N, C-alpha and C positions, 0 to 999 in steps of 0.2 A: 504494500500500500504506500502511495506517495503521501508524505506528510504535508507537502505543499499544496497538492490539488485535492486532497480528501475532503469530503463533505464534513463540516464541523457540526458536532452535537450542539443543539440549541439549549440543552438542559443545564449546562454549566458554563461558567466564565472563568478564565485563568488570568492571573496577573504576574508579570515579571518585574521583580524588584532587582534590577541590575545594579548591584552595589559596588562602591569603590573597593572595599575590602572583601565583602561577602555578597553573593547573589542568592536570592530566594525566589521560590515560585509557590503559588497556592491556587487551588480551585475552589470555587464556591457555587453551590447550586443556585440556579436562577430563580429566586423567590424573594419575597419581602424580608428585610432584615429581621423584623420582629418574629418571624416564623422559623428562623434558622436554628438548628440544633447541632450537636457535635458532628454527626454524620454528614452534615451539609457543608462543612468547612474542612477542607483537606489540604494541609501543607504537603508539598511534594518532596520526597527524599532525594533531592537533586545532587546531594553530596555522597550518596551511597553507591559504592562500586565494589564488586567482588575483588578481593586481594588488595584493596587500597584502604588503609586505615583513615577514618574520618572522625574528627572531633565531635561533630554532630551531623547526622545524615541529612538534616534539613537545611544545612548551610553549605554552599559551594564557594571556596575561595576564588576570587576573581583574579586568576593568575594563569599565565601561559609560559611554558619554558621549552626552548628548542635545544635539544641535546647535541653534543658533538657527534653523536651517531646519527644525527639528522632525523630524530623522532620528535614529535610535538606532544608535550604532556600538559595536562590541565589539572586545576584544583589542588587537592592535598598532595597528589603525586608530584606536581610541578613545584610545590613549596619544598618538598624534601630534596628534590634534585637540585633546586637552586641553592640550597644550603651547602650541598656538596661542591657545587661549582664555584662558590664565591671565592675560594682560594686561587682559582684559575682566572680570576677576573671576569667570570661569567655573571650575567644578571637575568632575572626573569622579567617578562613583560607583566608588570604588576600595576594595580590601581588603574586599569584601563579606562574606567569611567571618567577619569580626570580629563581625558582628551575631549569629552563631550561637555564637561562642566566648567572647566577653568582655562582650557587652552583654546587657541584659535582653531577653527575647524579645518583650516588649510594644513595644519600639522598632521592631520590624519593620513595624508598622502606623502609625507616625507619619509626618507629611508630611516630605518632603525640603526642604532649604533651596533657595531660588530659584537659587543659584549652580550647583547640581547639576541641578535640574529646572525649567527656565524655563516649562514647560507647567503646572506645579502639579497634575499629575494622578497622579503615581506615589508609592508608598511604597517603602521598602527591600525589602519582600517582593515587590513587583511587579517591580522591576529584577532581583532575584535569580532569579525565575522566567524572565524574559526572557534573562538571561545563561545559565542552564542549558539553555534551549531552544536557544540558539546553540551551546553546547557539544555537545549531543546531535546537532544537525544537522551539526556539524563531524565528529563521530565517525562518523555514517552515511556521509558522503562519504569519510572516510579508510578505513573498512572496505571500502567498495566498491572504492576504488583499490587495495587490497591483496588483493582477491578473498576477503575474509572474510565470513562470514554476519553479517547485522545485521537486527534487533536480537537481542541475547542477554541472558540473565539478568544483572542488575546487582548488585554490591556497592558500598557507600559507605564510604570511609575517613573516620574521624573522630578527633579528639583524645580523650584520656582525660578527658572531662568527668566531673564528679561525677554521682552516680547520677540525680538528678532532671533535671539538664540533659541528660544522655545520653538519657533517654527522650524528653523534649520535643524535643531537637535532632534526633534521628533521625526522629521523626515529622514534624517540619517539613521536613527534607531530602527525605524520601520524597514528601510532598505537593507540594513544589516541583518535584521531578523528574517526577512524574505530570503536573503542569501543563505542564512543559517539553515532554514528549512531545506533549501535545495542541496546544500552540502550534506546535511543529515540524510537526505534521500539517497545520495550517491555513496556515501561512506558507510552508512548503516552501523553495525556493531563495532567497526574499527574506531569510531569516535569515542567509545566508552571502554575500550580495552585497557587493562591495567598498565600496559607498557606504552600507552599512547598510540598515535597514528603516525605512519611513515610520512616524512616530509614530502616525498614524491607524490603519494596519494592525495595528501592534503592540498598540495599546490595545484594539481590538476582539477580536483573538485572545486576549489576556490575559483579558478579561472573559468570553469564552466558556469558557475553560478553568476559570476560577474558579467558574463557574456550572454546570459539567458534573457532574451527579449521579453519573455512573459512577465518578468519581474518589473518591467517598466510600464506595464499596463495596469493602471489603477483599478479598472473595472475587474480585471482578472484577480487582483490581490485583495479586493474588498472583503472577501469571505474570511480572510485570515484574522482580521482584527475586529474587536468589539468597538464600533464607532459611535460617538455621541451625536447629538443633533447638529453639531458644527463640523462633523467629519473627522474629529480628533480621536486618536486611539490612546491618548495619554491621560494620566491623572496625576495631580500634584502629590508629592509624597506626604506632606502634612494632611492633605485632604483624605488620602487613602487611609492613613493611620487613624483619622477620626472616624471614617466610615466603618472600619473594622473593629473599633474599640469602644464605641459609645452606644449604649443600649437605651431603650425607652424607659426612663426613670423620672419622667416629668420635666418641667421647664428648668433649664439651667444653661450656662455658658461654659464651654470647655476650650481652654487654650492649650494648643499642642506644640511641643518642642520635639522634633524628630532629629536625633543627632546620629548621623551615620559616620562613615569613614572620611568621605571627601566633602560633604556639605551638611549644613545644619539648616533644617527647614522649619518654619514656624507658621501657625495659622490659628484662627479662633472660630468657633462654631456654636450655633444656637440650636438647642434641642426643642422638640415640640411639647405641647401640652400633654398631661397624662393621658395615655391611651392613643396618642398619635405618634406613630413611628416616623418622625420627620427630623431632618438634620439639615441646617442651612449654614453655609460658609459666610462669615461676616466680611463684607466688602472692605478692602483696605487692610485686612489683617495678615495677608500672606507676605512673608519675608524670607530671605535666604542669606546665609553667611557661607561663603565658599571656603570654609575651614571647618574641620571637625576632628574626629579622633586621629586621623593620619597626621594632622598638623601637630597635635600633641606628641605623637611619636617622634617627629622630627625635632621638636623642642627638647625632648628628653635626651636624644643623642647629642645635641649641641651642649646641653647642660652637663652631661657626663664627661664629654671631651674637655670642656673648659675646667671642670673641677679636677680632672686628672692631669691637666696641663698638657694635653696631647694636641698637636697641630695636625689637623686632618689633611692638610696639603703637603706636609713634610713626608718624605719617603718612609721614614720610620713610623709615622702615625697612620699611614694609609691603610695598613692591614687592620689595625684596631678599629679605625673608622668604618671600614667595610663590614667588619663583624658586627659592630653596633647597629649599623643601618639595616643589616639583614635580620637582626633579632629585636629591633626596637619595639615592635608591637608586643612581643612576648615579654620583654623586659618591663614595658609599661604596665602590663597586666600583673606581673609579679610585684612591682613597686606599689601599685594601688591596693593589692590584696594584703601584702605583708607590712607595708609602711617603710620598708628599708630594702635596699638592693646592694649586694656585694659583688664586685666585678674585679677580675684579675687583669692587671696591665704589666706584662713581663713579670718582674719579681714583686710587684706591689699589689696590694688589694685596696681598691677604692670603694668606699661606702657612700651611698646616696640615700638620703631620707626623703620621704614623701613631703614632709613639711617644708624642707628646703626647696624642693622642686616647685611646690605650689607657690612659694614666695618669689620665685624667679620672675624678674620684671617682664620677660616676654610671655610667660605663662599667665601672669596677672593681666597683661594687655589682651591676651586671647580671651580670658574669662570676661573681661569688660566688653569686648566686641560681641560675645555671645549674649551677655546681659542686655546690651543696647538693642540688638535686633529683636530679642524676645520682648523687651519693653514695648516696642512698637505694636507687636501682636497683642500683648496684654492690655495695652491702653485701649485698643479697639474692643477687646473682650469686656472690659469693665464698663466702658461707655454703653455698650449694648445691654449689659446686665442692669446698669443704672436706669436706662430709659424703659426697659421692659418692667422693671420693678415699679416705676411710677405709673406706667400704663395699666398694669395688671392689678395694682393696689393690693398685692398679696404678700407684702414683705420683701425684704432684700433677696433677690435671686442670687444664689451662690455662683462663684466661678471655680471650676476645677482646672487644675494644671496637670496635663497628661504628658509624661515623659516616655518616649519610645526610641527605638534604634539601638545600635550597639553601644553608643556612648551615654545611655540614659543614667548609668550609675556613676559617671565621673563627678567628682566633688563640685566643680563649678556648674555642672548641669543640675545636680540635685539642689543646689543653692537657689536655682531659679524658682523652685517650688517652696523651699523652706524660708526664703526671704524675698517674697514678691516685691517688685519695684513700684507697684501701684497699690494704694490702700483700698481694701475691699474685704468682703467675707469670702474666704477660700475653703475648699474641701479637697481632700486627697482624691486622686484618680489613678486607676491602673487599667491596662487593657482587659476587657472582658474575655473570659474563656467560655466558648459555647457550651451549653448544657450537653452532658453526655461524656463518656470516657475519652480522655486524650492521653497521649503518650508522655512519658517523662521528658523525652527529647523536645516535645512541643512546649511543655511547661517552662523548661529552662530558658528557651529563647523566644518566648511569646512576644516580648517587646520588640525583638528584631524582626518578627514575622508580621507585625501589625500592618506594615505597608503592603506587603504581598497579599495578605488576606483582605484588607480593606479595599484594595484596588480591584478585587474580583467581585465585590458586592454589587448586586444588580442596580440598586438605586444609590447613586453617589450624591453627596450634598450639593444642593443648588446654591447660588450666591444670593445673599440678601444685603440690604443696606443697613448700617448700624444706627441710623438716625431716626427714621420713621418706623413705627411698629403699630400693628393693629391692636385695637382695644381687646380686653379680656373676652374670651369666648369667640372671637372672630379670627384670631391668628391660628396658624398651624405650627 
């Protein structure tokens, strides 16, 4: 069966949360949010592969590695290989979403440095298409293992890019996904093999997909995506997080901070009256910071090098700097979990404390930028709550602060909720878990899955204005 041309099941919707560090996918049954139960919300185990160890099967590391034997590896397998290759000056193609979020789109077609691509054949656009092909092939296998229909119409979660980048970025992502389906059709199980796919096979399949005239026909491709009334297949990440995390519990306002690897997305949402499963996005509340967990990783590497007195540009310090950059995410996790990190530099052991790192001026500046962006969303949230409280005459409507994404537990992120920048009545919020049994893998990473799940909900939040509201009994 061709994944590209197959008839899509109309009973389900899927959403791809193509993350800077980790990618996720989920399927949700096409029905009202208020009627969904556990069996209607299905995160896909896109990280699970035979003979490949995965930290969590629901998370796929967004990473590609080309070996010296000219094989292309993905996900956890690519991470392991990249660790072995670092001493040879080799690098992985990591954080690929940054090309869509923070770089100029023209960079997609520039040659990759030899440390990433020793074959000299690939551009970032090429490796993005191959990674998405792997993700789609993994999704197909995961859906089959869960007895779910596949393929189904797709939505794409995206950051709150400015308008021009949003148009170009969505078009680029849609084209890459179409190529990914075509590549998956041609390579089949080779894409999910434990030892990766041969460069020769991948390059031919990629070239065939890029020259496939059918993929340029919008009418032909329309069935692949779940399009809204404006013809868009994308949903803002903060909006998706809200759609999948907020249930019908009466009138309130929810401010969302979705902190990923590459971007931090913010928005505010108004829920309906009791008994009305309605969710509206407050106009003017959507904001983005093009920094998140990965930026903190970089700051930690710089902090450690400075404390150890190591010059990353000096020949003697390059090896230590490469090792730190390769492991910076793992070191950050250890530092935030234990409060202290011990690292060996030649014959010396350097200790880094969490308190000292959090007081680093650049970390403080990052925390302030987070707080400033979220303040804008929170201001719109409180203004909406204030005016609805006056219109409904039913007491002060509370504002909930919902933290989602892989960076939800960072101290400067948790502080957004513990010390709100706008005075109001606040209550705690956490992503809802659908009724019914869910796996421990799901529970552990439910905040990271909020975008993928919410992006697949049938009815996404509409946009409302924060100034005028209907009197009590007339609004939804």
